[in-house]
NUTOR-30857 format. One record per atom (N, C-alpha, C, O, CB): residue number from 1; residue in one letter; atom name; y, x, z. Coordinates in steps of 0.02 Angstrom, whole numbers, always signed. Atoms other than C-alpha are relative to their C-alpha. Glycine has a CB too. Layout:
BEGIN
MIDO  seq  type  atom      py      px      pz
MIDO  NUM     A    CA       Y       X       Z
...
***
This chain:
BEGIN
MIDO  seq  type  atom      py      px      pz
MIDO    1     X     N     -64     -34      +1
MIDO    1     X    CA    -200   -1415    -292
MIDO    1     X     C     +29      -3     -70
MIDO    1     X     O      -4     +15    -119
MIDO    1     X    CB      -7     +74     +24
MIDO    2     X     N     -35      +4     +64
MIDO    2     X    CA     -73   -1444    -430
MIDO    2     X     C     +33     +66     -16
MIDO    2     X     O     +66     +96     +27
MIDO    2     X    CB     +52     -57      +1
MIDO    3     X     N     -32     -62     +22
MIDO    3     X    CA     -17   -1293    -529
MIDO    3     X     C     +62     -18     -39
MIDO    3     X     O     +59     -54     -89
MIDO    3     X    CB     -49     +44     -43
MIDO    4     X     N     -64     +14     +33
MIDO    4     X    CA    +166   -1300    -578
MIDO    4     X     C     +20     +62     -40
MIDO    4     X     O     +22    +117     -14
MIDO    4     X    CB     +55     -18     +51
MIDO    5     X     N     -22     -56     +41
MIDO    5     X    CA    +222   -1192    -723
MIDO    5     X     C     +74      -7     -13
MIDO    5     X     O    +102     -62     -18
MIDO    5     X    CB     -39      +2     -67
MIDO    6     X     N     -71      -2     +15
MIDO    6     X    CA    +399   -1139    -756
MIDO    6     X     C     +14     +68     -31
MIDO    6     X     O     -24    +115     -23
MIDO    6     X    CB     +45     -12     +64
MIDO    7     X     N     -19     -65     +27
MIDO    7     X    CA    +487   -1003    -849
MIDO    7     X     C     +47      -6     -59
MIDO    7     X     O     +68     -61     -79
MIDO    7     X    CB     -60     +38     -20
MIDO    8     X     N     -47      -5     +56
MIDO    8     X    CA    +596    -946    -991
MIDO    8     X     C     -30     +43     -55
MIDO    8     X     O     -60     +95     -42
MIDO    8     X    CB     +68     +29     +23
MIDO    9     X     N     +17     -39     +59
MIDO    9     X    CA    +558    -887   -1165
MIDO    9     X     C     +67     +16     -32
MIDO    9     X     O    +105     -29     -49
MIDO    9     X    CB     -49     -39     -50
MIDO   10     X     N     -67     -21     +22
MIDO   10     X    CA    +707    -785   -1228
MIDO   10     X     C      -6     +41     -64
MIDO   10     X     O     -48     +85     -69
MIDO   10     X    CB     +36     +40     +55
MIDO   11     X     N      -7     -39     +61
MIDO   11     X    CA    +752    -720   -1400
MIDO   11     X     C     +73     +19      -8
MIDO   11     X     O    +117     -22      +0
MIDO   11     X    CB     -26     -39     -62
MIDO   12     X     N     -69     -24     +10
MIDO   12     X    CA    +906    -614   -1435
MIDO   12     X     C      +3     +38     -66
MIDO   12     X     O     -35     +85     -77
MIDO   12     X    CB     +24     +45     +60
MIDO   13     X     N     -11     -35     +64
MIDO   13     X    CA    +966    -562   -1608
MIDO   13     X     C     +74     +19      -4
MIDO   13     X     O    +118     -19     +17
MIDO   13     X    CB     -21     -44     -61
MIDO   14     X     N     -69     -22     +10
MIDO   14     X    CA   +1122    -462   -1651
MIDO   14     X     C     +12     +11     -74
MIDO   14     X     O     -29     +39    -109
MIDO   14     X    CB     +14     +65     +40
MIDO   15     X     N     -24     -11     +68
MIDO   15     X    CA   +1217    -462   -1815
MIDO   15     X     C     +72     +23      +8
MIDO   15     X     O    +118     -18     +12
MIDO   15     X    CB      -6     -65     -46
MIDO   16     X     N     -67     -29     -13
MIDO   16     X    CA   +1367    -344   -1793
MIDO   16     X     C     +27     -27     +66
MIDO   16     X     O      -2     -15    +119
MIDO   16     X    CB     +48     -16     -59
MIDO   17     X     N     -30     +27     -61
MIDO   17     X    CA   +1480    -436   -1668
MIDO   17     X     C     -30     -67     +20
MIDO   17     X     O     -14     -93     +74
MIDO   17     X    CB     +75      -7     -10
MIDO   18     X     N     +29     +65     -15
MIDO   18     X    CA   +1379    -597   -1675
MIDO   18     X     C     -67      +8     +35
MIDO   18     X     O    -109     +49     +16
MIDO   18     X    CB      -9     -41     -65
MIDO   19     X     N     +62      -1     -40
MIDO   19     X    CA   +1241    -627   -1548
MIDO   19     X     C     -28     -71      -2
MIDO   19     X     O      +7    -120     +11
MIDO   19     X    CB     +13     +24     +74
MIDO   20     X     N     +34     +64      +0
MIDO   20     X    CA   +1114    -767   -1565
MIDO   20     X     C     -53      +1     +54
MIDO   20     X     O     -99     +42     +51
MIDO   20     X    CB     -31     -16     -71
MIDO   21     X     N     +47      +3     -56
MIDO   21     X    CA   +1020    -813   -1406
MIDO   21     X     C     -39     -66      -4
MIDO   21     X     O     -10    -119     -12
MIDO   21     X    CB     +38      +6     +69
MIDO   22     X     N     +44     +59      -1
MIDO   22     X    CA    +872    -932   -1404
MIDO   22     X     C     -36      +0     +68
MIDO   22     X     O     -65     +49     +88
MIDO   22     X    CB     -51      +1     -59
MIDO   23     X     N     +33      +7     -65
MIDO   23     X    CA    +807    -995   -1237
MIDO   23     X     C     -40     -65      +0
MIDO   23     X     O     -15    -118     -17
MIDO   23     X    CB     +52      +0     +58
MIDO   24     X     N     +43     +58     -11
MIDO   24     X    CA    +661   -1112   -1206
MIDO   24     X     C     -17      -1     +75
MIDO   24     X     O     -49     +44    +100
MIDO   24     X    CB     -66      +2     -45
MIDO   25     X     N     +13      +7     -72
MIDO   25     X    CA    +654   -1172   -1026
MIDO   25     X     C     -57     -49     +11
MIDO   25     X     O     -60    -102     -21
MIDO   25     X    CB     +64     -23     +38
MIDO   26     X     N     +57     +42     -16
MIDO   26     X    CA    +495   -1245    -954
MIDO   26     X     C      -4     -11     +75
MIDO   26     X     O      +1     +37    +114
MIDO   26     X    CB     -66     +31     -27
MIDO   27     X     N      +7     +15     -71
MIDO   27     X    CA    +477   -1333    -788
MIDO   27     X     C     +66      +6     +37
MIDO   27     X     O    +120      +0      +8
MIDO   27     X    CB     -51     +45     +32
MIDO   28     X     N     -59      -7     -44
MIDO   28     X    CA    +597   -1307    -643
MIDO   28     X     C     +13     +74     +10
MIDO   28     X     O     -28    +111     +36
MIDO   28     X    CB     -12     -36     +69
MIDO   29     X     N     -16     -71      -3
MIDO   29     X    CA    +686   -1139    -652
MIDO   29     X     C     +17     +22     +70
MIDO   29     X     O     +43     -17    +111
MIDO   29     X    CB     +57     +15     -48
MIDO   30     X     N     -10     -29     -66
MIDO   30     X    CA    +698   -1025    -502
MIDO   30     X     C     +48     +59      -3
MIDO   30     X     O     +65     +84     -57
MIDO   30     X    CB     -67     +21     +31
MIDO   31     X     N     -42     -59      -5
MIDO   31     X    CA    +809    -884    -442
MIDO   31     X     C     -34     +60     -32
MIDO   31     X     O      -1    +101     -65
MIDO   31     X    CB     +17     +16     +74
MIDO   32     X     N     +37     -55     +29
MIDO   32     X    CA    +673    -763    -496
MIDO   32     X     C      +4      -1     -77
MIDO   32     X     O      +7     +52    -108
MIDO   32     X    CB     -74      -2     +22
MIDO   33     X     N      -9      +6     +73
MIDO   33     X    CA    +687    -829    -675
MIDO   33     X     C     +67     +31     -21
MIDO   33     X     O     +72     +66     -71
MIDO   33     X    CB      -5     -74     -23
MIDO   34     X     N     -66     -27     +16
MIDO   34     X    CA    +872    -785    -672
MIDO   34     X     C      +5     +75     +14
MIDO   34     X     O     +44    +110     -18
MIDO   34     X    CB     +54     -37     +40
MIDO   35     X     N      +1     -73     -11
MIDO   35     X    CA    +837    -613    -599
MIDO   35     X     C     -29     +35     -61
MIDO   35     X     O     -13     +93     -74
MIDO   35     X    CB     -42     +17     +62
MIDO   36     X     N     +28     -28     +62
MIDO   36     X    CA    +738    -583    -760
MIDO   36     X     C     +47      -7     -59
MIDO   36     X     O     +57     +41     -96
MIDO   36     X    CB     -67     -34     -16
MIDO   37     X     N     -40     +14     +60
MIDO   37     X    CA    +854    -662    -888
MIDO   37     X     C     +70     +30      +3
MIDO   37     X     O     +97     +51     -48
MIDO   37     X    CB      +4     -74     -12
MIDO   38     X     N     -70     -22      -5
MIDO   38     X    CA   +1025    -608    -821
MIDO   38     X     C     +10     +71     -26
MIDO   38     X     O     +57     +81     -65
MIDO   38     X    CB     +22      -4     +73
MIDO   39     X     N     -11     -67     +28
MIDO   39     X    CA   +1005    -421    -856
MIDO   39     X     C      -8      +3     -76
MIDO   39     X     O     +27     +40    -109
MIDO   39     X    CB     -48     +49     +33
MIDO   40     X     N      +8      +1     +73
MIDO   40     X    CA    +942    -458   -1032
MIDO   40     X     C     +63     -23     -35
MIDO   40     X     O     +86      +8     -83
MIDO   40     X    CB     -59     -46     -19
MIDO   41     X     N     -60     +27     +31
MIDO   41     X    CA   +1093    -563   -1074
MIDO   41     X     C     +60     +46     +11
MIDO   41     X     O     +97     +60     -35
MIDO   41     X    CB     +15     -70     +28
MIDO   42     X     N     -57     -43     -14
MIDO   42     X    CA   +1219    -450    -987
MIDO   42     X     C      -3     +66     -37
MIDO   42     X     O     +49     +90     -60
MIDO   42     X    CB      +5     +12     +74
MIDO   43     X     N      +7     -63     +37
MIDO   43     X    CA   +1151    -291   -1067
MIDO   43     X     C     +16     -11     -74
MIDO   43     X     O     +48     +31    -105
MIDO   43     X    CB     -70     +29      +8
MIDO   44     X     N     -15     +15     +71
MIDO   44     X    CA   +1159    -372   -1239
MIDO   44     X     C     +74      -9     -11
MIDO   44     X     O    +103     +20     -57
MIDO   44     X    CB     -38     -64     -22
MIDO   45     X     N     -71     +14      +9
MIDO   45     X    CA   +1336    -435   -1217
MIDO   45     X     C     +44     +61     +12
MIDO   45     X     O     +95     +70     -20
MIDO   45     X    CB     +21     -56     +47
MIDO   46     X     N     -39     -60     -14
MIDO   46     X    CA   +1399    -271   -1145
MIDO   46     X     C      -6     +52     -56
MIDO   46     X     O     +35     +97     -61
MIDO   46     X    CB     -21     +31     +66
MIDO   47     X     N      +9     -48     +55
MIDO   47     X    CA   +1333    -177   -1297
MIDO   47     X     C     +40     -19     -62
MIDO   47     X     O     +39     +19    -112
MIDO   47     X    CB     -74      +5     -17
MIDO   48     X     N     -40     +23     +56
MIDO   48     X    CA   +1447    -276   -1414
MIDO   48     X     C     +73      -3     +23
MIDO   48     X     O     +88     -32     +76
MIDO   48     X    CB     -24     -71     -27
MIDO   49     X     N     -70      -5     -22
MIDO   49     X    CA   +1635    -245   -1408
MIDO   49     X     C     +33     -69     +10
MIDO   49     X     O     +62     -81     +63
MIDO   49     X    CB     +40     +39     -51
MIDO   50     X     N     -28     +68      -5
MIDO   50     X    CA   +1691    -426   -1441
MIDO   50     X     C     -53     -50     -21
MIDO   50     X     O     -51     -75     -77
MIDO   50     X    CB     +65      -7     -43
MIDO   51     X     N     +56     +42     +21
MIDO   51     X    CA   +1535    -532   -1439
MIDO   51     X     C     +21     -72     -17
MIDO   51     X     O     +64    -102     +16
MIDO   51     X    CB     -53      -2     +54
MIDO   52     X     N      -6     +70     +20
MIDO   52     X    CA   +1531    -700   -1528
MIDO   52     X     C     -71     -28      +7
MIDO   52     X     O    -114     -14     -34
MIDO   52     X    CB     +29      -8     -74
MIDO   53     X     N     +67     +22     -17
MIDO   53     X    CA   +1382    -789   -1451
MIDO   53     X     C     -12     -72     -21
MIDO   53     X     O     +27    -117      -6
MIDO   53     X    CB     -12      +9     +75
MIDO   54     X     N     +25     +67     +14
MIDO   54     X    CA   +1289    -938   -1520
MIDO   54     X     C     -67      -5     +37
MIDO   54     X     O    -108     +41     +33
MIDO   54     X    CB      -8     -13     -78
MIDO   55     X     N     +61      +7     -38
MIDO   55     X    CA   +1151   -1005   -1410
MIDO   55     X     C     -35     -67     -15
MIDO   55     X     O      -3    -119     -20
MIDO   55     X    CB     +15      +5     +75
MIDO   56     X     N     +43     +60      +7
MIDO   56     X    CA   +1008   -1127   -1439
MIDO   56     X     C     -41      -4     +63
MIDO   56     X     O     -81     +41     +78
MIDO   56     X    CB     -45      +4     -65
MIDO   57     X     N     +37     +11     -61
MIDO   57     X    CA    +938   -1196   -1277
MIDO   57     X     C     -47     -58     -10
MIDO   57     X     O     -25    -115     -20
MIDO   57     X    CB     +48     -12     +61
MIDO   58     X     N     +50     +53      +7
MIDO   58     X    CA    +776   -1293   -1292
MIDO   58     X     C     -20     -23     +70
MIDO   58     X     O     -57     +10    +106
MIDO   58     X    CB     -63     +26     -40
MIDO   59     X     N     +15     +29     -65
MIDO   59     X    CA    +767   -1403   -1139
MIDO   59     X     C     -48     -59      -3
MIDO   59     X     O     -50    -100     +42
MIDO   59     X    CB     +64     -22     +33
MIDO   60     X     N     +45     +57      +9
MIDO   60     X    CA    +635   -1522   -1205
MIDO   60     X     C     -56      -1     +53
MIDO   60     X     O     -86     -54     +64
MIDO   60     X    CB     -31      +3     -69
MIDO   61     X     N     +50      -3     -53
MIDO   61     X    CA    +515   -1464   -1066
MIDO   61     X     C     +31     +24     +66
MIDO   61     X     O      -4     +48    +110
MIDO   61     X    CB     -60     +45     -20
MIDO   62     X     N     -39     -25     -57
MIDO   62     X    CA    +650   -1421    -938
MIDO   62     X     C      +6     -55     +53
MIDO   62     X     O     +24    -112     +38
MIDO   62     X    CB     +70     +23     -23
MIDO   63     X     N      -3     +48     -55
MIDO   63     X    CA    +645   -1505    -767
MIDO   63     X     C     +57     +14     +49
MIDO   63     X     O     +60     -17    +102
MIDO   63     X    CB     -65      -2     +36
MIDO   64     X     N     -56     -16     -44
MIDO   64     X    CA    +802   -1428    -690
MIDO   64     X     C      -8     +67     +34
MIDO   64     X     O     -47    +109     +13
MIDO   64     X    CB      +7     -54     +51
MIDO   65     X     N      -2     -63     -36
MIDO   65     X    CA    +836   -1289    -567
MIDO   65     X     C     -13     -13     +74
MIDO   65     X     O      -3     -68     +99
MIDO   65     X    CB     +68     +35     -10
MIDO   66     X     N      -4      +3     -72
MIDO   66     X    CA    +805   -1252    -386
MIDO   66     X     C     +73     +17     +16
MIDO   66     X     O    +110     +39     -28
MIDO   66     X    CB     -51     +49     +36
MIDO   67     X     N     -70      -7     -18
MIDO   67     X    CA    +970   -1238    -290
MIDO   67     X     C     +27     +70     -16
MIDO   67     X     O     +82     +77     -43
MIDO   67     X    CB      +9     -15     +74
MIDO   68     X     N     -24     -69     +12
MIDO   68     X    CA    +984   -1048    -301
MIDO   68     X     C      +4     +15     -74
MIDO   68     X     O     +50     +50     -96
MIDO   68     X    CB     -47     +50     +35
MIDO   69     X     N      -1     -10     +72
MIDO   69     X    CA    +943   -1048    -487
MIDO   69     X     C     +60     -36     -32
MIDO   69     X     O     +90     -11     -79
MIDO   69     X    CB     -65     -24     -32
MIDO   70     X     N     -58     +36     +26
MIDO   70     X    CA   +1078   -1179    -519
MIDO   70     X     C     +63     +41     +12
MIDO   70     X     O    +107     +45     -31
MIDO   70     X    CB      +6     -70     +33
MIDO   71     X     N     -56     -43     -16
MIDO   71     X    CA   +1202   -1064    -432
MIDO   71     X     C      +1     +61     -47
MIDO   71     X     O     +54     +80     -72
MIDO   71     X    CB      -3     +23     +73
MIDO   72     X     N      +5     -57     +45
MIDO   72     X    CA   +1140    -916    -537
MIDO   72     X     C     +23     -19     -70
MIDO   72     X     O     +58     +19    -103
MIDO   72     X    CB     -73     +26      -3
MIDO   73     X     N     -19     +23     +66
MIDO   73     X    CA   +1163   -1018    -696
MIDO   73     X     C     +75      -9      -5
MIDO   73     X     O    +106     +10     -55
MIDO   73     X    CB     -37     -66     -17
MIDO   74     X     N     -73     +10      -1
MIDO   74     X    CA   +1340   -1067    -649
MIDO   74     X     C     +37     +66      -2
MIDO   74     X     O     +84     +74     -40
MIDO   74     X    CB     +20     -41     +62
MIDO   75     X     N     -33     -66      -2
MIDO   75     X    CA   +1389    -887    -608
MIDO   75     X     C      -5     +35     -68
MIDO   75     X     O     +45     +63     -91
MIDO   75     X    CB     -31     +44     +54
MIDO   76     X     N     +10     -32     +65
MIDO   76     X    CA   +1316    -821    -771
MIDO   76     X     C     +44     -33     -53
MIDO   76     X     O     +76      +1     -94
MIDO   76     X    CB     -74      -2     -21
MIDO   77     X     N     -41     +36     +49
MIDO   77     X    CA   +1402    -956    -873
MIDO   77     X     C     +74     +13      +8
MIDO   77     X     O    +109     +22     -41
MIDO   77     X    CB     -13     -74      +6
MIDO   78     X     N     -71     -12     -12
MIDO   78     X    CA   +1571    -931    -791
MIDO   78     X     C     +21     +72     -17
MIDO   78     X     O     +76     +83     -42
MIDO   78     X    CB     +17     -14     +73
MIDO   79     X     N     -16     -71     +14
MIDO   79     X    CA   +1563    -742    -810
MIDO   79     X     C      +7     +12     -75
MIDO   79     X     O     +49     +52     -96
MIDO   79     X    CB     -55     +45     +28
MIDO   80     X     N      +1     -12     +72
MIDO   80     X    CA   +1529    -753    -998
MIDO   80     X     C     +26     -59     -41
MIDO   80     X     O     +13     -62    -101
MIDO   80     X    CB     -70     +17     -22
MIDO   81     X     N     -20     +62     +35
MIDO   81     X    CA   +1610    -920   -1043
MIDO   81     X     C     +43     +12     -62
MIDO   81     X     O     +39     -27    -109
MIDO   81     X    CB     +37     -44     +47
MIDO   82     X     N     -44     -12     +57
MIDO   82     X    CA   +1737    -844   -1164
MIDO   82     X     C     -37     +30     -60
MIDO   82     X     O     -10     +33    -115
MIDO   82     X    CB     +57     +47     +21
MIDO   83     X     N     +39     -33     +53
MIDO   83     X    CA   +1600    -759   -1266
MIDO   83     X     C     -43     -48     -40
MIDO   83     X     O     -69     -30     -93
MIDO   83     X    CB     -43     +54     +30
MIDO   84     X     N     +42     +50     +34
MIDO   84     X    CA   +1508    -918   -1317
MIDO   84     X     C     +43     -42     -47
MIDO   84     X     O     +90     -75     -26
MIDO   84     X    CB     -36     -45     +51
MIDO   85     X     N     -36     +41     +48
MIDO   85     X    CA   +1570    -999   -1477
MIDO   85     X     C     -35     -67     -10
MIDO   85     X     O      -1    -118     -21
MIDO   85     X    CB      +6     +37     -67
MIDO   86     X     N     +37     +63      +8
MIDO   86     X    CA   +1432   -1130   -1492
MIDO   86     X     C     -63      +2     +43
MIDO   86     X     O     -98     +53     +46
MIDO   86     X    CB     -19     -12     -75
MIDO   87     X     N     +62      +7     -38
MIDO   87     X    CA   +1294   -1191   -1378
MIDO   87     X     C     -31     -67     -21
MIDO   87     X     O      -2    -120     -11
MIDO   87     X    CB     +12      +3     +78
MIDO   88     X     N     +37     +60     +18
MIDO   88     X    CA   +1166   -1315   -1446
MIDO   88     X     C     -55     -10     +52
MIDO   88     X     O     -95     +35     +64
MIDO   88     X    CB     -30      +6     -73
MIDO   89     X     N     +49     +15     -51
MIDO   89     X    CA   +1060   -1399   -1313
MIDO   89     X     C     -46     -55     -25
MIDO   89     X     O     -24    -111     -40
MIDO   89     X    CB     +34     -21     +67
MIDO   90     X     N     +51     +47     +23
MIDO   90     X    CA    +900   -1485   -1366
MIDO   90     X     C     -35     -30     +60
MIDO   90     X     O     -56      +6    +106
MIDO   90     X    CB     -52     +35     -46
MIDO   91     X     N     +34     +31     -56
MIDO   91     X    CA    +826   -1612   -1249
MIDO   91     X     C     -20     -71     -15
MIDO   91     X     O     -13     -96     -71
MIDO   91     X    CB     +45      +0     +61
MIDO   92     X     N     +22     +69      +6
MIDO   92     X    CA    +757   -1784   -1219
MIDO   92     X     C     +12     -38     +65
MIDO   92     X     O     -26     -84     +82
MIDO   92     X    CB     -74      -3     -20
MIDO   93     X     N     -14     +34     -63
MIDO   93     X    CA    +837   -1836   -1057
MIDO   93     X     C     +75     -14      +7
MIDO   93     X     O    +116     +25     -16
MIDO   93     X    CB     -25     +41     +60
MIDO   94     X     N     -69     +20     -10
MIDO   94     X    CA    +996   -1924   -1008
MIDO   94     X     C     +38     +50     +43
MIDO   94     X     O     +96     +65     +30
MIDO   94     X    CB      +4     -70     +31
MIDO   95     X     N     -35     -46     -44
MIDO   95     X    CA   +1035   -1801    -868
MIDO   95     X     C     +18     +65     -35
MIDO   95     X     O     +69     +96     -20
MIDO   95     X    CB     -44     +15     +61
MIDO   96     X     N     -16     -61     +38
MIDO   96     X    CA   +1027   -1653    -989
MIDO   96     X     C     +58     -13     -48
MIDO   96     X     O    +100     +31     -59
MIDO   96     X    CB     -63     +25     -39
MIDO   97     X     N     -56     +19     +44
MIDO   97     X    CA   +1142   -1744   -1109
MIDO   97     X     C     +66      +0     +40
MIDO   97     X     O    +117     +25     +16
MIDO   97     X    CB     -12     -69     -33
MIDO   98     X     N     -59      +2     -43
MIDO   98     X    CA   +1265   -1775    -967
MIDO   98     X     C     +19     +72     +21
MIDO   98     X     O     +78     +89     +23
MIDO   98     X    CB     -13     -44     +62
MIDO   99     X     N     -12     -69     -19
MIDO   99     X    CA   +1246   -1594    -911
MIDO   99     X     C     +34     +40     -55
MIDO   99     X     O     +74     +85     -42
MIDO   99     X    CB     -65     +33     +20
MIDO  100     X     N     -31     -33     +57
MIDO  100     X    CA   +1295   -1536   -1085
MIDO  100     X     C     +74     -17      -2
MIDO  100     X     O    +115     +27     -15
MIDO  100     X    CB     -34     -21     -66
MIDO  101     X     N     -71     +20      +0
MIDO  101     X    CA   +1457   -1635   -1075
MIDO  101     X     C     +38     +36     +56
MIDO  101     X     O     +95     +57     +46
MIDO  101     X    CB      +7     -76      +9
MIDO  102     X     N     -33     -35     -55
MIDO  102     X    CA   +1497   -1558    -906
MIDO  102     X     C      +7     +74     -15
MIDO  102     X     O     +60    +103      -2
MIDO  102     X    CB     -41     -10     +65
MIDO  103     X     N      -3     -72     +16
MIDO  103     X    CA   +1455   -1381    -965
MIDO  103     X     C     +53     +15     -52
MIDO  103     X     O     +80     +71     -53
MIDO  103     X    CB     -68     +25     -24
MIDO  104     X     N     -52     -11     +51
MIDO  104     X    CA   +1575   -1403   -1111
MIDO  104     X     C     +68     +13     +32
MIDO  104     X     O    +111     +45      +0
MIDO  104     X    CB      +4     -62     -46
MIDO  105     X     N     -63     -14     -35
MIDO  105     X    CA   +1717   -1399    -983
MIDO  105     X     C      +6     +74     +19
MIDO  105     X     O     +62     +98     +28
MIDO  105     X    CB      +5     -44     +62
MIDO  106     X     N      +0     -68     -26
MIDO  106     X    CA   +1667   -1222    -932
MIDO  106     X     C      -7     +54     -53
MIDO  106     X     O      -5    +114     -36
MIDO  106     X    CB     -54      +6     +50
MIDO  107     X     N      +6     -51     +53
MIDO  107     X    CA   +1644   -1135   -1100
MIDO  107     X     C     +59      -7     -48
MIDO  107     X     O     +85     -61     -59
MIDO  107     X    CB     -68      -8     -38
MIDO  108     X     N     -58      +2     +45
MIDO  108     X    CA   +1781   -1087   -1221
MIDO  108     X     C     -19     -28     -68
MIDO  108     X     O     +24     -53    -104
MIDO  108     X    CB     +30     +69      -7
MIDO  109     X     N     +23     +26     +64
MIDO  109     X    CA   +1676   -1137   -1371
MIDO  109     X     C     -24     -72      +6
MIDO  109     X     O      -5    -108     +52
MIDO  109     X    CB     -55     +44     -28
MIDO  110     X     N     +27     +68      +1
MIDO  110     X    CA   +1583   -1297   -1413
MIDO  110     X     C     -70      -2     +30
MIDO  110     X     O    -109     +45     +21
MIDO  110     X    CB      -1     -27     -72
MIDO  111     X     N     +67     +14     -24
MIDO  111     X    CA   +1431   -1366   -1324
MIDO  111     X     C     -19     -70     -23
MIDO  111     X     O     +20    -117     -14
MIDO  111     X    CB      -6      +7     +79
MIDO  112     X     N     +20     +64     +28
MIDO  112     X    CA   +1334   -1506   -1404
MIDO  112     X     C     -74     -13     +14
MIDO  112     X     O    -115     +32     +11
MIDO  112     X    CB     +14      -3     -76
MIDO  113     X     N     +68     +21     -16
MIDO  113     X    CA   +1176   -1603   -1358
MIDO  113     X     C     -34     -29     -62
MIDO  113     X     O      -3     -66    -101
MIDO  113     X    CB      +0     -52     +58
MIDO  114     X     N     +39     +25     +56
MIDO  114     X    CA   +1039   -1641   -1485
MIDO  114     X     C     -68     -23     +23
MIDO  114     X     O     -95      +2     +73
MIDO  114     X    CB      -7     +55     -55
MIDO  115     X     N     +69     +20     -12
MIDO  115     X    CA    +874   -1732   -1487
MIDO  115     X     C     -44     +24     -58
MIDO  115     X     O    -105     +16     -55
MIDO  115     X    CB      -6     -77      +8
MIDO  116     X     N     +36     -25     +58
MIDO  116     X    CA    +824   -1654   -1655
MIDO  116     X     C     +14     +75      -9
MIDO  116     X     O     +71     +96     -15
MIDO  116     X    CB     +21     -40     -64
MIDO  117     X     N      -7     -73      +4
MIDO  117     X    CA    +792   -1467   -1668
MIDO  117     X     C     +34     +23     -65
MIDO  117     X     O     +78     +66     -63
MIDO  117     X    CB     -68     +33      +6
MIDO  118     X     N     -29     -20     +64
MIDO  118     X    CA    +836   -1452   -1853
MIDO  118     X     C     +75     -14      -3
MIDO  118     X     O    +113     +27     -28
MIDO  118     X    CB     -36     -36     -58
MIDO  119     X     N     -72     +16      -1
MIDO  119     X    CA   +1003   -1538   -1828
MIDO  119     X     C     +37     +49     +44
MIDO  119     X     O     +93     +70     +27
MIDO  119     X    CB     +11     -72     +26
MIDO  120     X     N     -32     -48     -45
MIDO  120     X    CA   +1042   -1422   -1683
MIDO  120     X     C      +9     +68     -34
MIDO  120     X     O     +63     +97     -31
MIDO  120     X    CB     -41      +8     +64
MIDO  121     X     N      -4     -65     +33
MIDO  121     X    CA   +1003   -1265   -1783
MIDO  121     X     C     +48      -1     -59
MIDO  121     X     O     +84     +48     -71
MIDO  121     X    CB     -69     +22     -23
MIDO  122     X     N     -47      +7     +56
MIDO  122     X    CA   +1099   -1328   -1935
MIDO  122     X     C     +72      +3     +26
MIDO  122     X     O    +115     +35      -4
MIDO  122     X    CB     -12     -66     -38
MIDO  123     X     N     -67      +0     -30
MIDO  123     X    CA   +1251   -1360   -1824
MIDO  123     X     C     +20     +71     +22
MIDO  123     X     O     +77     +93     +11
MIDO  123     X    CB      +3     -48     +59
MIDO  124     X     N     -15     -68     -23
MIDO  124     X    CA   +1239   -1185   -1748
MIDO  124     X     C     +16     +46     -58
MIDO  124     X     O     +60     +89     -53
MIDO  124     X    CB     -59     +28     +39
MIDO  125     X     N     -10     -44     +57
MIDO  125     X    CA   +1230   -1103   -1919
MIDO  125     X     C     +65     -15     -37
MIDO  125     X     O     +90     +28     -74
MIDO  125     X    CB     -58      -8     -48
MIDO  126     X     N     -62     +18     +33
MIDO  126     X    CA   +1385   -1196   -1980
MIDO  126     X     C     +58     +42     +25
MIDO  126     X     O     +56     +69     +80
MIDO  126     X    CB     +15     -74     +10
MIDO  127     X     N     -59     -42     -18
MIDO  127     X    CA   +1552   -1106   -1978
MIDO  127     X     C     +52     -41     +36
MIDO  127     X     O    +104     -14     +55
MIDO  127     X    CB     +31     +32     -62
***
């Protein structure tokens, strides 16, 4: 029997109105993963009057979503799209790079794909 692991490692930091979210996704995400992460993100954003969110998404071990999780991700992104100023997506796959370009249509800020973690973090820290 093969054991499949999946999940999210989440870090959230606040600096006045600025929120920095770090997410490391592993394996194929499920609806249950989003039931865990959605309240964390929504509670953080609701506690800031005009949040300015920068997010680092490490998808280097990410294998995608199940159908319900993909829907959860879309709903969460659309609900908070105006609050994200920059999203850096780290990965090593063509489909994730393409997905970054598509997601850029749905956020008011910038979304950019990287294959190097340091370059991604440097870009996020820039003004």
